[in-house]
C-alpha positions in Angstrom: 68.3 149.5 78.2 66.9 152.9 77.5 67.2 154.5 74.1 69.1 157.7 75.4 72.2 156.3 73.7 70.5 155.7 70.5 71.1 157.7 67.3 68.7 160.6 67.4 65.8 160.1 65.0 66.6 163.5 63.4 70.0 162.2 62.3 70.7 160.6 59.0 71.3 156.9 58.6 73.2 155.9 55.5 73.1 152.4 54.0 75.8 151.4 51.5 74.8 148.4 49.4 71.3 148.1 48.2 70.7 144.4 47.8 68.0 142.5 49.8 69.7 143.2 53.1 70.6 146.8 52.4 67.0 147.5 51.4 65.6 145.8 54.4 67.9 147.7 56.8 67.1 151.0 55.1 63.4 150.3 55.5 63.8 149.6 59.2 65.6 152.9 59.8 63.2 154.8 57.6 60.1 153.4 59.4 61.8 154.3 62.8 61.8 157.9 61.7 65.3 158.6 60.4 66.3 160.4 57.2 67.9 157.6 55.1 70.4 157.8 52.3 71.1 154.9 49.9 74.3 154.5 48.1 75.5 151.8 45.7 78.5 151.7 43.4 76.5 150.3 40.6 74.9 153.2 38.7 71.1 153.3 39.0 70.9 150.5 41.6 70.3 152.8 44.6 67.4 154.5 42.7 65.9 151.1 41.9 66.3 150.2 45.6 64.5 153.4 46.7 61.6 152.6 44.4 61.4 149.1 45.8 61.4 150.3 49.3 58.7 152.8 48.5 56.7 150.0 46.9 56.9 147.9 50.1 55.7 150.9 52.1 52.8 151.1 49.8 51.9 147.5 50.4 52.1 148.1 54.2 49.5 150.8 53.8 47.3 148.5 51.7 47.5 145.8 54.5 46.7 148.4 57.2 50.1 148.1 58.8 50.9 151.8 58.6 48.8 154.9 57.9 49.1 156.7 54.6 50.6 159.8 56.3 53.4 157.7 57.8 54.2 156.2 54.4 54.3 159.7 52.9 56.6 161.0 55.6 58.9 158.0 55.3 59.1 158.3 51.5 59.9 162.0 52.0 62.9 161.1 54.2 64.4 158.6 51.6 67.2 160.0 49.4 69.7 158.5 47.0 73.4 159.4 47.4 75.2 159.4 44.1 78.6 159.4 45.9 80.1 158.8 49.3 80.6 162.5 49.8 76.8 162.8 50.0 77.0 160.8 53.3 79.1 163.4 55.1 76.4 164.3 57.7 75.4 160.7 58.5 75.4 159.7 62.2 75.4 156.0 61.3 76.6 154.2 58.2 75.7 150.6 57.8 77.4 148.6 55.1 75.7 145.6 53.3 78.0 145.0 50.4 79.8 141.9 49.0 81.4 139.6 51.6 85.0 140.4 50.7 87.3 141.7 53.3 89.4 144.0 51.1 86.3 145.6 49.5 84.8 146.3 52.9 88.1 147.7 54.2 88.4 150.0 51.2 84.9 151.3 51.7 85.3 152.2 55.4 88.7 153.7 54.8 87.1 156.0 52.3 84.1 156.7 54.5 86.3 157.6 57.4 87.8 160.5 55.4 84.2 161.9 54.8 82.1 161.4 57.9 82.6 163.1 61.2 84.6 161.4 63.9 81.4 160.8 66.0 79.7 158.9 63.2 79.1 155.3 64.1 80.4 152.9 61.4 78.7 149.4 61.2 79.0 146.3 59.0 76.2 143.8 58.4 78.7 141.1 57.6 77.6 137.6 58.5 80.9 135.8 57.9 83.9 138.2 58.1 85.8 139.4 61.1 84.6 142.7 62.5 88.1 143.2 63.9 89.7 142.6 60.5 87.4 145.0 58.7 88.2 147.7 61.2 91.9 146.9 61.2 92.8 149.6 58.6 90.8 152.4 60.3 92.1 155.5 62.0 89.4 155.2 64.7 88.5 151.5 65.0 86.8 152.1 68.3 83.7 153.5 66.6 83.4 150.4 64.4 80.8 147.7 65.2 79.0 144.8 63.7 75.2 145.1 63.3 74.1 141.8 61.9 70.5 141.8 60.8 68.6 138.7 59.8 66.8 138.4 56.5 64.1 139.7 56.0 65.3 142.6 58.1 61.9 144.4 58.4 60.3 141.2 59.8 62.9 139.4 61.9 63.6 141.0 65.3 67.1 139.8 66.0 70.2 142.0 65.6 73.6 140.7 66.7 75.7 143.7 67.9 79.3 142.5 67.5 82.2 144.1 69.2 85.5 143.8 67.5 88.8 143.6 69.3 89.2 147.5 69.2 85.5 148.4 69.5 84.7 150.9 72.3 82.0 149.9 74.7 80.2 153.2 74.0 80.0 152.4 70.3 78.5 148.9 71.0 76.1 150.4 73.5 75.1 153.1 71.0 74.5 150.4 68.3 72.5 148.3 70.7 70.3 151.2 71.8 69.7 152.2 68.2 68.6 148.7 67.2 66.4 148.6 70.3 64.9 152.0 69.4 64.1 150.6 66.0 61.9 147.9 67.6 64.5 145.2 67.2 65.8 142.7 69.8 69.6 143.2 70.0 72.1 140.9 71.6 75.7 141.6 72.3 78.5 139.3 71.2 82.2 139.3 70.8 83.8 139.0 67.4 84.0 135.3 66.8 83.5 133.2 63.7 79.8 133.0 63.0 79.0 135.3 65.9 76.2 133.7 68.0 73.7 132.2 65.6 75.9 130.9 62.8 78.4 129.5 65.3 76.0 127.7 67.6 73.5 126.5 64.9 76.1 124.4 63.0 75.1 121.1 64.8 71.5 121.5 63.7 72.6 120.9 60.1 75.8 118.8 60.8 74.1 116.1 62.8 71.3 115.7 60.3 73.8 115.4 57.5 75.9 112.9 59.4 72.8 110.8 60.2 72.0 110.8 56.5 75.5 109.8 55.6 75.3 106.9 58.1 72.0 105.9 56.5 70.2 106.2 59.9 67.3 107.7 58.1 66.3 109.6 55.0 66.0 113.5 54.8 62.2 113.5 55.0 62.2 111.4 58.1 65.0 113.3 59.8 63.2 116.6 59.1 59.9 115.2 60.4 61.4 114.0 63.7 63.2 117.3 64.4 60.0 119.2 63.6 57.4 117.0 65.2 59.4 115.6 68.2 62.1 118.3 68.6 59.7 121.2 68.1 61.9 122.9 65.5 60.1 125.1 63.0 61.7 123.5 60.0 63.9 120.4 59.5 67.5 121.0 58.5 67.1 119.5 55.0 64.1 121.7 54.1 65.8 124.7 55.8 69.0 124.4 53.8 67.0 124.0 50.6 65.4 127.3 51.5 68.6 129.1 52.5 70.5 127.6 49.5 72.8 124.7 49.8 75.7 126.7 48.5 75.1 129.5 51.1 74.7 127.1 54.0 77.7 125.0 53.0 79.9 128.1 52.6 79.0 129.4 56.1 79.8 125.9 57.5 83.1 125.8 55.7 83.9 129.4 56.7 83.3 128.7 60.4 85.2 125.4 60.2 88.2 127.1 58.6 88.1 130.1 61.0 88.3 127.6 63.9 91.3 126.0 62.3 89.4 122.9 61.3 88.0 122.1 64.7 86.2 118.7 64.3 83.1 120.1 66.0 82.5 122.2 62.9 83.5 119.7 60.1 81.5 120.2 56.9 79.6 117.4 55.2 80.8 115.6 52.2 77.2 114.8 51.2 76.3 118.5 51.2 79.5 119.3 49.2 78.5 116.8 46.5 75.0 118.3 46.4 76.5 121.7 45.8 78.9 120.4 43.2 75.9 118.8 41.4 74.2 122.2 41.2 71.3 121.1 43.3 71.2 124.2 45.5 67.6 124.0 46.8 64.5 126.0 46.0 66.3 128.5 43.8 67.4 125.8 41.3 64.3 123.6 41.7 66.2 120.7 43.2 68.1 120.2 46.5 67.4 117.5 49.0 63.8 117.8 47.7 62.4 118.5 44.2 60.5 121.8 43.7 59.5 121.6 40.1 55.9 121.6 38.9 54.1 118.4 40.1 57.0 117.4 42.3 55.9 115.3 45.2 57.3 115.7 48.7 58.8 112.5 50.1 56.9 111.3 53.2 58.7 110.4 56.5 58.9 106.8 57.5 55.8 106.0 59.7 54.9 102.7 61.3 51.6 101.0 60.7 49.1 100.9 63.6 50.0 98.4 66.4 48.0 97.4 69.5 48.7 99.2 72.7 50.2 97.2 75.6 47.9 96.6 78.5 50.5 97.6 81.1 54.1 98.8 81.5 56.5 99.0 84.4 58.3 102.2 85.0 61.7 101.9 86.7 62.8 105.1 88.5 62.1 108.7 87.4 62.2 109.2 83.6 63.4 112.8 84.0 62.4 115.0 81.1 60.3 112.1 79.8 58.4 111.6 83.1 55.2 113.2 81.6 54.8 110.0 79.5 53.7 108.2 82.7 50.6 110.3 83.3 49.9 110.2 79.5 49.9 106.4 79.6 47.6 106.3 82.6 45.2 108.7 80.8 45.3 106.4 77.8 44.1 103.5 80.0 47.5 101.7 80.2 48.2 100.3 83.6 51.5 101.6 85.0 53.4 99.9 87.7 56.3 101.8 89.4 59.6 100.5 90.7 62.3 102.5 92.4 65.5 101.9 90.6 66.6 102.7 87.0 65.4 105.1 84.4 63.5 103.0 81.9 60.3 101.2 81.1 59.6 97.5 80.8 57.1 96.3 78.2 54.8 93.4 78.8 57.0 91.0 76.9 60.0 91.9 78.9 61.6 94.3 76.5 63.3 97.4 77.8 62.4 100.9 76.6 64.8 103.7 77.3 65.5 107.4 76.4 68.3 107.9 73.9 71.6 108.1 75.9 74.3 108.0 73.3 74.7 104.2 73.4 73.5 101.7 70.8 70.9 98.9 71.2 73.3 96.3 69.7 75.7 96.7 72.6 73.2 95.1 74.9 73.8 91.7 73.2 70.7 89.5 73.4 68.7 91.9 75.5 65.4 93.2 74.2 66.1 96.9 74.0 64.3 99.8 72.3 65.4 103.4 72.4 63.1 106.3 72.1 64.3 109.8 71.1 64.1 113.1 72.9 61.1 115.4 72.5 61.0 119.0 73.4 57.6 118.4 75.0 56.3 114.9 75.2 52.8 116.1 75.8 52.6 118.1 72.5 55.0 116.1 70.3 53.2 114.4 67.4 56.0 112.0 66.4 58.5 109.8 68.3 61.5 108.0 66.8 62.5 104.6 68.0 65.6 102.4 67.3 66.3 98.8 68.0 69.1 96.2 67.8 68.9 93.6 65.1 68.2 91.1 67.9 65.2 92.9 69.2 62.2 90.8 68.3 59.3 92.2 66.2 57.0 91.6 69.1 59.0 93.9 71.4 59.1 96.6 68.7 55.3 96.3 68.1 54.7 96.8 71.8 56.8 99.9 71.8 55.2 101.3 68.6 51.7 100.6 70.0 52.6 102.3 73.3 53.5 105.6 71.7 50.6 105.4 69.2 48.2 105.0 72.1 49.6 108.3 73.4 48.6 110.0 70.1 52.1 109.9 68.4 53.1 108.9 65.0 56.1 106.5 65.3 59.2 106.4 63.1 61.8 103.6 63.4 65.3 104.6 62.4 68.6 102.6 62.3 70.4 101.8 65.6 72.3 105.1 65.9 74.0 106.6 69.0 72.1 109.5 70.3 69.3 109.1 67.7 68.2 112.3 66.0 66.9 115.0 68.4 69.0 113.9 71.4 72.3 114.2 69.8 71.4 117.4 68.0 70.3 119.1 71.1 73.3 117.9 73.1 75.7 119.4 70.5 73.8 122.7 70.5 74.1 122.8 74.3 77.8 122.0 74.1 78.6 124.7 71.6 76.5 127.3 73.4 78.1 126.6 76.8 81.5 126.7 75.3 80.7 130.1 73.6 79.6 131.6 76.9 82.6 130.2 78.8 84.8 131.9 76.2 83.1 135.3 76.6 81.3 135.3 73.3 77.9 136.3 74.8 75.8 135.8 77.9 73.6 132.7 78.3 70.5 134.9 78.1 71.6 136.5 74.8 72.5 133.1 73.4 69.0 131.8 74.1 67.4 134.9 72.7 69.5 134.7 69.6 68.7 131.1 68.9 65.0 131.5 69.5 64.6 134.7 67.4 67.3 134.2 64.8 66.5 130.6 63.8 63.1 130.0 65.5 64.3 127.3 67.9 61.6 126.0 70.3 64.0 126.7 73.1 67.5 128.2 73.5 70.3 125.8 74.3 70.4 126.8 78.0 66.7 126.3 78.2 67.2 122.8 76.7 69.9 122.2 79.3 67.6 123.2 82.1 65.0 120.7 80.9 67.5 117.8 80.5 70.1 118.6 83.1 73.8 119.0 82.4 74.6 115.5 83.8 72.4 113.9 81.1 74.0 116.1 78.4 77.5 115.2 79.6 76.7 111.5 79.7 75.2 111.6 76.3 78.1 113.5 74.8 80.6 111.2 76.5 78.9 108.1 75.1 78.9 109.7 71.6 82.6 110.6 72.0 83.4 106.9 72.8 81.6 105.7 69.7 82.9 108.5 67.4 86.5 109.2 68.6 88.2 112.3 67.3 86.9 115.2 69.4 83.6 116.1 67.6 81.5 115.0 70.5 83.9 115.5 73.4 81.9 117.6 75.9 83.5 121.0 76.5 85.1 121.6 79.9 82.3 123.9 81.1 79.6 121.4 80.3 81.4 118.9 82.5 81.9 121.5 85.3 78.2 122.4 85.2 77.3 118.7 85.4 79.5 118.3 88.5 78.0 121.4 90.1 74.5 120.1 89.3 75.3 116.7 90.9 76.8 118.4 94.0 73.8 120.6 94.4 71.5 117.5 94.2 73.5 115.6 96.8 73.4 118.7 99.1 69.6 118.9 98.8 69.2 115.2 99.5 71.4 115.4 102.6 69.3 118.1 104.3 
């Protein structure tokens, strides 16, 4: 999109609310070349914010990020507005005040009497309805959500949210302005959590459920999602960074906004953590301790085991197929057989990719499951699970196999879908459902999840790696083992799986 719809750089951008987000947004607009006015209802706070922004510009000069003349020009464009009347000539007003609906409504009702009718009004809310905030306005069509991510000067993503009454020209103008500011905007409809906070819920929720089921401890779950799943941070360390109270509040807000849909159910374990005052880094204790001398718990890692001399691969392993060439490069003899989708170890034990079933359901069979990896060639850790009847010899063969491929190995409890597989399947399910409901395009969803929360791949990119048939089967198996609707695949995931299967049959028939 070109920036011909963007707010002209000569026009004033006003920011109301001068906390961390307000300051960050103001800095972005300032560096982009706009005159910027800061307003805050607390006396003196806007001036403090202006000084803080100027200080950050000074540090950018010291680091060589911007030249001195640009800093001087930007500082000269920054002004403090003592009252809302001082914002009368603004072309864009972005609000970043307390997350209370009535307070925001009162602010924009007052602003509408002051600014011109062509002034774009925007909220940086992360949890409230854009439609509801605009509900009291005379001209709700010019109201839009512009949800920046913290820290706003560094993170590229901006969710441009259209409320029920938002004019397309207003959303396009906000999109083009964010783009002109060097950001990566995505469009989305007004839905609880927008894109990122709606679709990201399983990343936290599945980890918390695995912890509640005693499948593994937080350090182990974090390590598997980082080192096998490819996620930048694990959910326990990430919620400690965000703040347990903040993360739990967002989860509860989305759950309540969706009328307590089981797919968004909050965690009792996290609620207890919040009630105990263990809010993460800011209190010195969350899932982990952060005080002086605190030691970080280590993930469960298996002792070295000998590599098997050979394995038999049945069928194509799909996304895990690169393991075959890795085994051959490691000097392990590989025999191939046509049917199936698993490996047979020398002692007769079966090794299969997590599919939503449990090892104990196979009775006396020697079964070991291995978890999903984003990229098996670069993953540094693999999780395994076994039935109680699986012999130590079979487990050692499985452990030795993956260690020979350069992986650390973690053994978790016999849990449906394991860690990465069930998390990714749920991310795909929520993403596909959101697109089917018109929340955003698949491309924008993937962009938002990669840039907003640093996922190694967007949900649709994950789906392309795994195939919708695999995702549907995994979710279906989880739904059987956890009845209640949390894991029931959405209709469009099932439809995509059927289309995928039909396309495969068509190719094979040619």
